[in-house]
C-alpha positions in Angstrom: -4.6 -21.6 20.4 -2.2 -20.2 17.9 0.6 -22.6 17.1 4.1 -21.7 15.9 3.3 -22.1 12.2 0.4 -19.7 12.3 2.4 -17.1 14.3 5.2 -17.4 11.8 2.9 -16.9 8.8 1.0 -14.0 10.4 4.2 -12.3 11.5 5.7 -12.5 8.0 2.5 -11.2 6.4 2.5 -8.2 8.7 6.2 -7.5 8.2 6.0 -7.6 4.4 2.8 -5.6 4.2 3.8 -2.9 6.7 7.2 -2.4 5.1 5.6 -2.2 1.6 3.0 0.4 2.7 5.7 2.5 4.4 7.7 2.6 1.2 4.6 3.2 -0.8 3.7 6.2 1.5 7.2 7.6 1.1 6.7 7.6 -2.7 2.9 8.2 -2.9 2.4 11.1 -0.5 5.0 13.4 -2.1 3.8 12.4 -5.5 0.2 13.2 -4.6 1.4 16.5 -3.1 3.3 17.4 -6.3 0.2 16.7 -8.4 -2.0 18.6 -6.0 0.3 21.7 -6.0 2.2 21.6 -9.3 1.1 23.1 -12.5 3.2 21.5 -15.3 2.7 20.0 -18.7 1.5 16.4 -18.5 0.0 16.8 -15.0 -3.5 15.7 -16.1 -1.9 12.7 -17.9 0.0 11.8 -14.8 -3.1 12.0 -12.7 -5.0 9.8 -15.1 -2.1 7.3 -15.2 -2.0 7.0 -11.4 -5.8 6.5 -11.2 -5.6 3.8 -13.9 -2.8 2.1 -12.0 -5.0 1.7 -9.0 -6.7 -1.1 -10.9 -3.4 -2.8 -12.0 -3.8 -6.6 -12.0 -1.6 -8.1 -9.3 -0.6 -11.0 -11.5 0.7 -8.6 -14.1 2.8 -6.9 -11.5 4.0 -10.3 -10.3 4.9 -11.4 -13.8 6.7 -8.2 -14.6 8.8 -8.5 -11.4 9.5 -12.1 -12.1 10.9 -11.3 -15.5 13.1 -8.6 -13.9 14.3 -10.6 -11.0 14.6 -14.1 -12.5 18.1 -15.4 -13.1 18.0 -14.5 -16.8 16.4 -11.1 -16.1 18.2 -7.7 -15.9 18.1 -7.7 -12.1 18.7 -11.4 -11.6 22.2 -10.7 -10.2 20.5 -9.3 -7.0 19.0 -12.7 -6.3 15.8 -11.2 -4.9 13.3 -13.7 -6.5 11.5 -15.9 -3.9 12.4 -13.6 -1.0 10.4 -11.4 1.3 12.1 -8.4 -0.4 10.5 -9.3 -3.7 7.1 -9.5 -2.1 7.6 -6.1 -0.5 8.4 -4.6 -3.8 5.4 -6.2 -5.4 3.0 -4.9 -2.8 4.7 -1.5 -2.8 4.0 -1.2 -6.6 0.3 -2.1 -6.0 -0.2 0.2 -3.1 1.7 3.3 -4.2 -1.0 4.4 -6.8 -3.7 4.1 -4.1 -1.8 6.3 -1.6 -0.8 8.8 -4.3 -4.4 9.2 -5.6 -5.8 9.6 -2.1 -3.1 12.0 -1.2 -3.7 14.2 -4.2 -7.4 14.4 -3.5 -6.9 15.3 0.1 -4.1 17.8 -0.5 -5.9 19.4 -3.5 -8.8 20.3 -1.3 -6.5 21.6 1.4 -4.5 23.6 -1.1 -7.6 25.4 -2.3 -8.3 26.4 1.3 -4.8 27.6 2.0 -3.9 29.0 -1.4 -4.4 32.7 -0.7 -2.5 32.5 2.6 0.4 30.6 1.1 0.6 33.1 -1.8 0.7 36.0 0.7 3.5 34.3 2.6 5.4 33.8 -0.8 6.0 30.1 0.1 8.0 28.0 -2.3 6.5 24.9 -3.9 8.4 22.7 -1.5 7.2 24.7 1.5 3.6 24.5 0.3 3.9 20.8 -0.1 5.4 20.4 3.3 2.7 22.6 4.9 -0.1 20.6 3.3 1.3 17.2 4.2 1.8 18.3 7.8 -1.7 19.7 8.2 -3.3 16.8 6.5 -1.3 14.1 8.3 -4.3 12.7 10.1 -6.3 12.4 6.9 -3.3 10.7 5.2 -3.3 8.0 7.9 -6.5 6.7 6.3 -4.6 6.3 3.0 -1.9 4.3 4.9 -4.6 2.0 6.5 -6.4 1.5 3.2 -3.1 0.6 1.6 -2.3 -1.8 4.4 -5.7 -3.5 3.9 -4.9 -3.9 0.2 -1.5 -5.3 0.8 -2.6 -7.8 3.4 -5.2 -9.2 1.1 -3.0 -9.5 -2.0 -2.2 -12.9 -3.3 -1.4 -12.9 -7.0 1.9 -11.0 -7.1 3.3 -12.4 -3.9 2.6 -15.9 -5.0 4.6 -15.4 -8.2 7.6 -13.5 -6.8 7.6 -15.1 -3.4 7.0 -18.7 -4.4 5.0 -19.5 -1.2 8.0 -21.2 0.3 7.4 -22.7 3.8 9.3 -20.8 6.6 10.5 -18.3 4.0 7.9 -16.5 1.9 4.6 -18.1 3.0 2.1 -15.4 4.0 -1.6 -15.6 5.0 -3.2 -15.4 1.6 -0.8 -17.8 -0.1 -1.0 -20.2 2.8 -4.8 -20.2 2.7 -4.8 -21.0 -1.0 -2.3 -23.8 -0.5 -3.9 -25.4 2.6 -7.3 -25.3 1.0 -6.1 -27.1 -2.1 -4.5 -29.7 0.2 -7.7 -30.1 2.2 -6.1 -28.8 5.4 -9.2 -26.7 6.2 -8.3 -26.2 9.9 -5.2 -24.2 9.1 -6.9 -22.4 6.2 -9.9 -21.4 8.3 -7.7 -20.3 11.1 -5.6 -18.0 8.9 -8.8 -16.8 7.1 -10.3 -15.8 10.4 -7.1 -13.9 11.4 -7.0 -12.1 8.1 -10.7 -11.3 8.4 -10.1 -9.9 11.9 -7.2 -7.7 10.7 -9.4 -6.4 7.9 -12.1 -5.7 10.4 -9.7 -3.8 12.7 -8.4 -1.7 9.8 -11.9 -0.8 8.7 -12.9 0.2 12.2 -9.8 2.4 12.4 -10.8 4.0 9.1 -14.3 4.7 10.3 -13.0 6.2 13.6 -10.5 8.4 11.7 -13.1 9.7 9.2 -15.5 10.5 12.1 -12.9 12.5 13.9 -11.9 14.3 10.8 -15.5 15.2 10.0 -16.0 16.5 13.6 -12.8 18.6 13.3 -14.0 20.0 10.0 -17.3 21.1 11.5 -15.8 22.4 14.7 
């Protein structure tokens, strides 16, 4: 049975990761749409930068945020270090490039299909972006799920900015690392199985969504 400690850790993990992915989607989807539709100087460089940031090391993100949020840092006055908010920001930074890159790819393909129609309607750039995002919303859900899986499995950045504080910032990945080092394998294995189960559910959802999208495309 799940005890209170496990429930608390899993609940915080889900809360932090879901909020982080929602914020990442609010930034990444419009950014991907802008790169898919826009024609401006530096667009290729921006695309390459986002693709490069997909491989950004989590510990580097954690270190950068630590320097910003520490008491001696420029944002230290906000007192966000070692809080769930800092963990959300860290995960958001890591997930945003993933969602932005996926969104650009999906919306670029859709834009090529809709281009003549949208030109004939004399749609503005914002109208084009809105139309593409609305019609690709089901495909973009896969980006959200992929980002959620990435956020739930992250450990480096959240360990640095969260501090792995019991009853405050301890999530599944950091708890697994701690309990394994302490030799408390029962709790570590329990959390590992839950994390594995969540990853399995997310992957199943991705497969189902891709299958439905492929059927709609061939219908």
